[in-house]
VEXZA-636409 format. One record per atom (N, C-alpha, C): x, y, z; atom name; residue number from 1; chain. Coordinates in steps of 0.05 Angstrom, whole numbers, plus 5000, padded with zeros to 4 digits. Layout:
% VEXZA-636409
<atom X="X" Y="Y" Z="Z" atome="CA" num="NUM" chaine="A"/>
...
***
This chain:
% VEXZA-636409
<atom X="1547" Y="3925" Z="1062" atome="N" num="1" chaine="A"/>
<atom X="1526" Y="3932" Z="1072" atome="CA" num="1" chaine="A"/>
<atom X="1511" Y="3907" Z="1069" atome="C" num="1" chaine="A"/>
<atom X="1491" Y="3901" Z="1097" atome="N" num="2" chaine="A"/>
<atom X="1477" Y="3872" Z="1102" atome="CA" num="2" chaine="A"/>
<atom X="1449" Y="3889" Z="1090" atome="C" num="2" chaine="A"/>
<atom X="1442" Y="3872" Z="1067" atome="N" num="3" chaine="A"/>
<atom X="1411" Y="3869" Z="1057" atome="CA" num="3" chaine="A"/>
<atom X="1397" Y="3854" Z="1070" atome="C" num="3" chaine="A"/>
<atom X="1378" Y="3856" Z="1082" atome="N" num="4" chaine="A"/>
<atom X="1359" Y="3837" Z="1097" atome="CA" num="4" chaine="A"/>
<atom X="1336" Y="3829" Z="1078" atome="C" num="4" chaine="A"/>
<atom X="1328" Y="3801" Z="1068" atome="N" num="5" chaine="A"/>
<atom X="1303" Y="3801" Z="1052" atome="CA" num="5" chaine="A"/>
<atom X="1283" Y="3795" Z="1074" atome="C" num="5" chaine="A"/>
<atom X="1254" Y="3804" Z="1071" atome="N" num="6" chaine="A"/>
<atom X="1234" Y="3802" Z="1080" atome="CA" num="6" chaine="A"/>
<atom X="1210" Y="3786" Z="1069" atome="C" num="6" chaine="A"/>
<atom X="1194" Y="3765" Z="1075" atome="N" num="7" chaine="A"/>
<atom X="1176" Y="3750" Z="1054" atome="CA" num="7" chaine="A"/>
<atom X="1151" Y="3766" Z="1072" atome="C" num="7" chaine="A"/>
<atom X="1130" Y="3769" Z="1046" atome="N" num="8" chaine="A"/>
<atom X="1102" Y="3769" Z="1057" atome="CA" num="8" chaine="A"/>
<atom X="1079" Y="3757" Z="1035" atome="C" num="8" chaine="A"/>
<atom X="1067" Y="3754" Z="1047" atome="N" num="9" chaine="A"/>
<atom X="1036" Y="3739" Z="1033" atome="CA" num="9" chaine="A"/>
<atom X="1017" Y="3760" Z="1017" atome="C" num="9" chaine="A"/>
<atom X="1020" Y="3780" Z="1028" atome="N" num="10" chaine="A"/>
<atom X="0999" Y="3808" Z="1018" atome="CA" num="10" chaine="A"/>
<atom X="1013" Y="3832" Z="1016" atome="C" num="10" chaine="A"/>
<atom X="0998" Y="3855" Z="1003" atome="N" num="11" chaine="A"/>
<atom X="1007" Y="3881" Z="1008" atome="CA" num="11" chaine="A"/>
<atom X="1003" Y="3896" Z="1033" atome="C" num="11" chaine="A"/>
<atom X="0971" Y="3902" Z="1031" atome="N" num="12" chaine="A"/>
<atom X="0965" Y="3920" Z="1049" atome="CA" num="12" chaine="A"/>
<atom X="0941" Y="3915" Z="1071" atome="C" num="12" chaine="A"/>
<atom X="0934" Y="3886" Z="1069" atome="N" num="13" chaine="A"/>
<atom X="0909" Y="3876" Z="1080" atome="CA" num="13" chaine="A"/>
<atom X="0909" Y="3881" Z="1114" atome="C" num="13" chaine="A"/>
<atom X="0931" Y="3887" Z="1119" atome="N" num="14" chaine="A"/>
<atom X="0927" Y="3891" Z="1155" atome="CA" num="14" chaine="A"/>
<atom X="0937" Y="3870" Z="1166" atome="C" num="14" chaine="A"/>
<atom X="0944" Y="3849" Z="1157" atome="N" num="15" chaine="A"/>
<atom X="0948" Y="3822" Z="1170" atome="CA" num="15" chaine="A"/>
<atom X="0978" Y="3821" Z="1177" atome="C" num="15" chaine="A"/>
<atom X="0989" Y="3803" Z="1197" atome="N" num="16" chaine="A"/>
<atom X="1017" Y="3805" Z="1202" atome="CA" num="16" chaine="A"/>
<atom X="1037" Y="3795" Z="1182" atome="C" num="16" chaine="A"/>
<atom X="1025" Y="3781" Z="1163" atome="N" num="17" chaine="A"/>
<atom X="1040" Y="3776" Z="1135" atome="CA" num="17" chaine="A"/>
<atom X="1042" Y="3797" Z="1115" atome="C" num="17" chaine="A"/>
<atom X="1030" Y="3819" Z="1116" atome="N" num="18" chaine="A"/>
<atom X="1026" Y="3838" Z="1097" atome="CA" num="18" chaine="A"/>
<atom X="1057" Y="3853" Z="1095" atome="C" num="18" chaine="A"/>
<atom X="1060" Y="3862" Z="1072" atome="N" num="19" chaine="A"/>
<atom X="1086" Y="3878" Z="1066" atome="CA" num="19" chaine="A"/>
<atom X="1082" Y="3905" Z="1086" atome="C" num="19" chaine="A"/>
<atom X="1064" Y="3913" Z="1082" atome="N" num="20" chaine="A"/>
<atom X="1058" Y="3943" Z="1096" atome="CA" num="20" chaine="A"/>
<atom X="1059" Y="3943" Z="1132" atome="C" num="20" chaine="A"/>
<atom X="1063" Y="3918" Z="1140" atome="N" num="21" chaine="A"/>
<atom X="1059" Y="3911" Z="1170" atome="CA" num="21" chaine="A"/>
<atom X="1088" Y="3911" Z="1180" atome="C" num="21" chaine="A"/>
<atom X="1109" Y="3908" Z="1160" atome="N" num="22" chaine="A"/>
<atom X="1137" Y="3907" Z="1172" atome="CA" num="22" chaine="A"/>
<atom X="1141" Y="3933" Z="1184" atome="C" num="22" chaine="A"/>
<atom X="1150" Y="3935" Z="1209" atome="N" num="23" chaine="A"/>
<atom X="1162" Y="3957" Z="1218" atome="CA" num="23" chaine="A"/>
<atom X="1182" Y="3971" Z="1214" atome="C" num="23" chaine="A"/>
<atom X="1167" Y="4005" Z="1207" atome="N" num="24" chaine="A"/>
<atom X="1191" Y="4013" Z="1198" atome="CA" num="24" chaine="A"/>
<atom X="1224" Y="4012" Z="1211" atome="C" num="24" chaine="A"/>
<atom X="1219" Y="4017" Z="1233" atome="N" num="25" chaine="A"/>
<atom X="1246" Y="4016" Z="1260" atome="CA" num="25" chaine="A"/>
<atom X="1264" Y="3992" Z="1249" atome="C" num="25" chaine="A"/>
<atom X="1248" Y="3970" Z="1244" atome="N" num="26" chaine="A"/>
<atom X="1263" Y="3942" Z="1231" atome="CA" num="26" chaine="A"/>
<atom X="1280" Y="3946" Z="1203" atome="C" num="26" chaine="A"/>
<atom X="1276" Y="3968" Z="1188" atome="N" num="27" chaine="A"/>
<atom X="1284" Y="3963" Z="1160" atome="CA" num="27" chaine="A"/>
<atom X="1307" Y="3980" Z="1155" atome="C" num="27" chaine="A"/>
<atom X="1321" Y="3980" Z="1131" atome="N" num="28" chaine="A"/>
<atom X="1344" Y="3999" Z="1125" atome="CA" num="28" chaine="A"/>
<atom X="1346" Y="3997" Z="1097" atome="C" num="28" chaine="A"/>
<atom X="1359" Y="4019" Z="1091" atome="N" num="29" chaine="A"/>
<atom X="1355" Y="4021" Z="1060" atome="CA" num="29" chaine="A"/>
<atom X="1371" Y="3997" Z="1042" atome="C" num="29" chaine="A"/>
<atom X="1361" Y="3992" Z="1020" atome="N" num="30" chaine="A"/>
<atom X="1372" Y="3968" Z="1008" atome="CA" num="30" chaine="A"/>
<atom X="1356" Y="3946" Z="1018" atome="C" num="30" chaine="A"/>
<atom X="1340" Y="3940" Z="1035" atome="N" num="31" chaine="A"/>
<atom X="1336" Y="3923" Z="1039" atome="CA" num="31" chaine="A"/>
<atom X="1307" Y="3909" Z="1016" atome="C" num="31" chaine="A"/>
<atom X="1303" Y="3883" Z="1017" atome="N" num="32" chaine="A"/>
<atom X="1285" Y="3879" Z="1004" atome="CA" num="32" chaine="A"/>
<atom X="1267" Y="3855" Z="1007" atome="C" num="32" chaine="A"/>
<atom X="1242" Y="3856" Z="0988" atome="N" num="33" chaine="A"/>
<atom X="1223" Y="3844" Z="1000" atome="CA" num="33" chaine="A"/>
<atom X="1211" Y="3824" Z="0973" atome="C" num="33" chaine="A"/>
<atom X="1196" Y="3802" Z="0983" atome="N" num="34" chaine="A"/>
<atom X="1190" Y="3786" Z="0963" atome="CA" num="34" chaine="A"/>
<atom X="1159" Y="3783" Z="0974" atome="C" num="34" chaine="A"/>
<atom X="1137" Y="3788" Z="0960" atome="N" num="35" chaine="A"/>
<atom X="1108" Y="3788" Z="0967" atome="CA" num="35" chaine="A"/>
<atom X="1095" Y="3764" Z="0951" atome="C" num="35" chaine="A"/>
<atom X="1091" Y="3742" Z="0955" atome="N" num="36" chaine="A"/>
<atom X="1078" Y="3724" Z="0941" atome="CA" num="36" chaine="A"/>
<atom X="1047" Y="3723" Z="0943" atome="C" num="36" chaine="A"/>
<atom X="1028" Y="3733" Z="0928" atome="N" num="37" chaine="A"/>
<atom X="0995" Y="3732" Z="0928" atome="CA" num="37" chaine="A"/>
<atom X="0994" Y="3716" Z="0911" atome="C" num="37" chaine="A"/>
<atom X="0958" Y="3713" Z="0915" atome="N" num="38" chaine="A"/>
<atom X="0946" Y="3694" Z="0896" atome="CA" num="38" chaine="A"/>
<atom X="0955" Y="3695" Z="0871" atome="C" num="38" chaine="A"/>
<atom X="0954" Y="3725" Z="0859" atome="N" num="39" chaine="A"/>
<atom X="0952" Y="3730" Z="0833" atome="CA" num="39" chaine="A"/>
<atom X="0986" Y="3733" Z="0825" atome="C" num="39" chaine="A"/>
<atom X="0998" Y="3747" Z="0841" atome="N" num="40" chaine="A"/>
<atom X="1028" Y="3757" Z="0831" atome="CA" num="40" chaine="A"/>
<atom X="1048" Y="3757" Z="0849" atome="C" num="40" chaine="A"/>
<atom X="1076" Y="3754" Z="0839" atome="N" num="41" chaine="A"/>
<atom X="1097" Y="3753" Z="0856" atome="CA" num="41" chaine="A"/>
<atom X="1111" Y="3779" Z="0849" atome="C" num="41" chaine="A"/>
<atom X="1113" Y="3793" Z="0871" atome="N" num="42" chaine="A"/>
<atom X="1123" Y="3818" Z="0873" atome="CA" num="42" chaine="A"/>
<atom X="1148" Y="3830" Z="0887" atome="C" num="42" chaine="A"/>
<atom X="1167" Y="3835" Z="0870" atome="N" num="43" chaine="A"/>
<atom X="1194" Y="3843" Z="0885" atome="CA" num="43" chaine="A"/>
<atom X="1201" Y="3872" Z="0889" atome="C" num="43" chaine="A"/>
<atom X="1205" Y="3880" Z="0919" atome="N" num="44" chaine="A"/>
<atom X="1207" Y="3912" Z="0925" atome="CA" num="44" chaine="A"/>
<atom X="1235" Y="3916" Z="0932" atome="C" num="44" chaine="A"/>
<atom X="1248" Y="3937" Z="0934" atome="N" num="45" chaine="A"/>
<atom X="1270" Y="3946" Z="0943" atome="CA" num="45" chaine="A"/>
<atom X="1264" Y="3973" Z="0960" atome="C" num="45" chaine="A"/>
<atom X="1276" Y="3974" Z="0991" atome="N" num="46" chaine="A"/>
<atom X="1268" Y="3995" Z="1008" atome="CA" num="46" chaine="A"/>
<atom X="1289" Y="4016" Z="1002" atome="C" num="46" chaine="A"/>
<atom X="1273" Y="4042" Z="0993" atome="N" num="47" chaine="A"/>
<atom X="1286" Y="4068" Z="0997" atome="CA" num="47" chaine="A"/>
<atom X="1281" Y="4079" Z="1023" atome="C" num="47" chaine="A"/>
<atom X="1308" Y="4083" Z="1038" atome="N" num="48" chaine="A"/>
<atom X="1305" Y="4095" Z="1064" atome="CA" num="48" chaine="A"/>
<atom X="1299" Y="4125" Z="1061" atome="C" num="48" chaine="A"/>
<atom X="1295" Y="4139" Z="1043" atome="N" num="49" chaine="A"/>
<atom X="1299" Y="4172" Z="1044" atome="CA" num="49" chaine="A"/>
<atom X="1273" Y="4180" Z="1024" atome="C" num="49" chaine="A"/>
<atom X="1259" Y="4155" Z="1005" atome="N" num="50" chaine="A"/>
<atom X="1240" Y="4166" Z="0989" atome="CA" num="50" chaine="A"/>
<atom X="1220" Y="4186" Z="0989" atome="C" num="50" chaine="A"/>
<atom X="1204" Y="4176" Z="1016" atome="N" num="51" chaine="A"/>
<atom X="1177" Y="4198" Z="1029" atome="CA" num="51" chaine="A"/>
<atom X="1158" Y="4198" Z="1001" atome="C" num="51" chaine="A"/>
<atom X="1164" Y="4178" Z="0981" atome="N" num="52" chaine="A"/>
<atom X="1134" Y="4189" Z="0964" atome="CA" num="52" chaine="A"/>
<atom X="1107" Y="4173" Z="0974" atome="C" num="52" chaine="A"/>
<atom X="1093" Y="4191" Z="0963" atome="N" num="53" chaine="A"/>
<atom X="1062" Y="4182" Z="0969" atome="CA" num="53" chaine="A"/>
<atom X="1053" Y="4151" Z="0961" atome="C" num="53" chaine="A"/>
<atom X="1040" Y="4141" Z="0979" atome="N" num="54" chaine="A"/>
<atom X="1031" Y="4110" Z="0978" atome="CA" num="54" chaine="A"/>
<atom X="1010" Y="4107" Z="0954" atome="C" num="54" chaine="A"/>
<atom X="1027" Y="4085" Z="0938" atome="N" num="55" chaine="A"/>
<atom X="1007" Y="4081" Z="0916" atome="CA" num="55" chaine="A"/>
<atom X="1015" Y="4048" Z="0906" atome="C" num="55" chaine="A"/>
<atom X="0989" Y="4040" Z="0914" atome="N" num="56" chaine="A"/>
<atom X="0995" Y="4009" Z="0917" atome="CA" num="56" chaine="A"/>
<atom X="0986" Y="4000" Z="0889" atome="C" num="56" chaine="A"/>
<atom X="1004" Y="3980" Z="0869" atome="N" num="57" chaine="A"/>
<atom X="1026" Y="3968" Z="0882" atome="CA" num="57" chaine="A"/>
<atom X="1060" Y="3978" Z="0884" atome="C" num="57" chaine="A"/>
<atom X="1055" Y="4002" Z="0866" atome="N" num="58" chaine="A"/>
<atom X="1079" Y="4011" Z="0860" atome="CA" num="58" chaine="A"/>
<atom X="1100" Y="4024" Z="0885" atome="C" num="58" chaine="A"/>
<atom X="1087" Y="4036" Z="0906" atome="N" num="59" chaine="A"/>
<atom X="1100" Y="4045" Z="0930" atome="CA" num="59" chaine="A"/>
<atom X="1082" Y="4035" Z="0954" atome="C" num="59" chaine="A"/>
<atom X="1100" Y="4023" Z="0971" atome="N" num="60" chaine="A"/>
<atom X="1079" Y="4014" Z="0994" atome="CA" num="60" chaine="A"/>
<atom X="1101" Y="4026" Z="1024" atome="C" num="60" chaine="A"/>
<atom X="1083" Y="4041" Z="1034" atome="N" num="61" chaine="A"/>
<atom X="1091" Y="4052" Z="1067" atome="CA" num="61" chaine="A"/>
<atom X="1087" Y="4033" Z="1089" atome="C" num="61" chaine="A"/>
<atom X="1104" Y="4029" Z="1101" atome="N" num="62" chaine="A"/>
<atom X="1103" Y="4015" Z="1125" atome="CA" num="62" chaine="A"/>
<atom X="1078" Y="4029" Z="1144" atome="C" num="62" chaine="A"/>
<atom X="1072" Y="4011" Z="1155" atome="N" num="63" chaine="A"/>
<atom X="1046" Y="4022" Z="1171" atome="CA" num="63" chaine="A"/>
<atom X="1058" Y="4041" Z="1200" atome="C" num="63" chaine="A"/>
<atom X="1075" Y="4021" Z="1213" atome="N" num="64" chaine="A"/>
<atom X="1092" Y="4031" Z="1234" atome="CA" num="64" chaine="A"/>
<atom X="1120" Y="4049" Z="1235" atome="C" num="64" chaine="A"/>
<atom X="1121" Y="4075" Z="1244" atome="N" num="65" chaine="A"/>
<atom X="1147" Y="4079" Z="1244" atome="CA" num="65" chaine="A"/>
<atom X="1164" Y="4080" Z="1212" atome="C" num="65" chaine="A"/>
<atom X="1146" Y="4090" Z="1194" atome="N" num="66" chaine="A"/>
<atom X="1153" Y="4089" Z="1167" atome="CA" num="66" chaine="A"/>
<atom X="1167" Y="4117" Z="1159" atome="C" num="66" chaine="A"/>
<atom X="1168" Y="4139" Z="1168" atome="N" num="67" chaine="A"/>
<atom X="1189" Y="4165" Z="1168" atome="CA" num="67" chaine="A"/>
<atom X="1185" Y="4164" Z="1135" atome="C" num="67" chaine="A"/>
<atom X="1204" Y="4167" Z="1121" atome="N" num="68" chaine="A"/>
<atom X="1210" Y="4174" Z="1093" atome="CA" num="68" chaine="A"/>
<atom X="1207" Y="4141" Z="1076" atome="C" num="68" chaine="A"/>
<atom X="1212" Y="4123" Z="1092" atome="N" num="69" chaine="A"/>
<atom X="1220" Y="4092" Z="1081" atome="CA" num="69" chaine="A"/>
<atom X="1195" Y="4087" Z="1066" atome="C" num="69" chaine="A"/>
<atom X="1202" Y="4081" Z="1044" atome="N" num="70" chaine="A"/>
<atom X="1181" Y="4066" Z="1023" atome="CA" num="70" chaine="A"/>
<atom X="1191" Y="4036" Z="1010" atome="C" num="70" chaine="A"/>
<atom X="1174" Y="4019" Z="1004" atome="N" num="71" chaine="A"/>
<atom X="1180" Y="4000" Z="0989" atome="CA" num="71" chaine="A"/>
<atom X="1176" Y="4006" Z="0960" atome="C" num="71" chaine="A"/>
<atom X="1195" Y="4002" Z="0950" atome="N" num="72" chaine="A"/>
<atom X="1191" Y="4011" Z="0912" atome="CA" num="72" chaine="A"/>
<atom X="1190" Y="3985" Z="0902" atome="C" num="72" chaine="A"/>
<atom X="1171" Y="3979" Z="0887" atome="N" num="73" chaine="A"/>
<atom X="1162" Y="3960" Z="0867" atome="CA" num="73" chaine="A"/>
<atom X="1182" Y="3959" Z="0847" atome="C" num="73" chaine="A"/>
<atom X="1202" Y="3939" Z="0847" atome="N" num="74" chaine="A"/>
<atom X="1221" Y="3933" Z="0822" atome="CA" num="74" chaine="A"/>
<atom X="1211" Y="3916" Z="0802" atome="C" num="74" chaine="A"/>
<atom X="1200" Y="3894" Z="0808" atome="N" num="75" chaine="A"/>
<atom X="1180" Y="3876" Z="0785" atome="CA" num="75" chaine="A"/>
<atom X="1162" Y="3858" Z="0798" atome="C" num="75" chaine="A"/>
<atom X="1134" Y="3855" Z="0780" atome="N" num="76" chaine="A"/>
<atom X="1115" Y="3842" Z="0784" atome="CA" num="76" chaine="A"/>
<atom X="1120" Y="3820" Z="0763" atome="C" num="76" chaine="A"/>
<atom X="1108" Y="3797" Z="0775" atome="N" num="77" chaine="A"/>
<atom X="1108" Y="3776" Z="0758" atome="CA" num="77" chaine="A"/>
<atom X="1080" Y="3756" Z="0766" atome="C" num="77" chaine="A"/>
<atom X="1063" Y="3759" Z="0742" atome="N" num="78" chaine="A"/>
<atom X="1042" Y="3738" Z="0745" atome="CA" num="78" chaine="A"/>
<atom X="1047" Y="3707" Z="0758" atome="C" num="78" chaine="A"/>
<atom X="1030" Y="3703" Z="0772" atome="N" num="79" chaine="A"/>
<atom X="1027" Y="3673" Z="0787" atome="CA" num="79" chaine="A"/>
<atom X="1025" Y="3654" Z="0758" atome="C" num="79" chaine="A"/>
<atom X="1038" Y="3631" Z="0752" atome="N" num="80" chaine="A"/>
<atom X="1029" Y="3613" Z="0737" atome="CA" num="80" chaine="A"/>
<atom X="1023" Y="3587" Z="0754" atome="C" num="80" chaine="A"/>
<atom X="1010" Y="3569" Z="0743" atome="N" num="81" chaine="A"/>
<atom X="0998" Y="3545" Z="0762" atome="CA" num="81" chaine="A"/>
<atom X="1004" Y="3517" Z="0741" atome="C" num="81" chaine="A"/>
***
């Protein structure tokens, strides 16, 4: 099973770099994402049949073509400088 990695710079802000802006049609079960924000680094795993309600940052739903696909938070780490 091929797992794709997706980078993002925010979770939900509506920008092209947001995790939620990745089109659900591009995503497959087991895909992974890393979100590097100003405060945290988040690691997500895509569950293609989750259907959970959106609850940021724990559960992120794609804005387009989500179906039951949800990004599930695996680990958040504080940014250190």
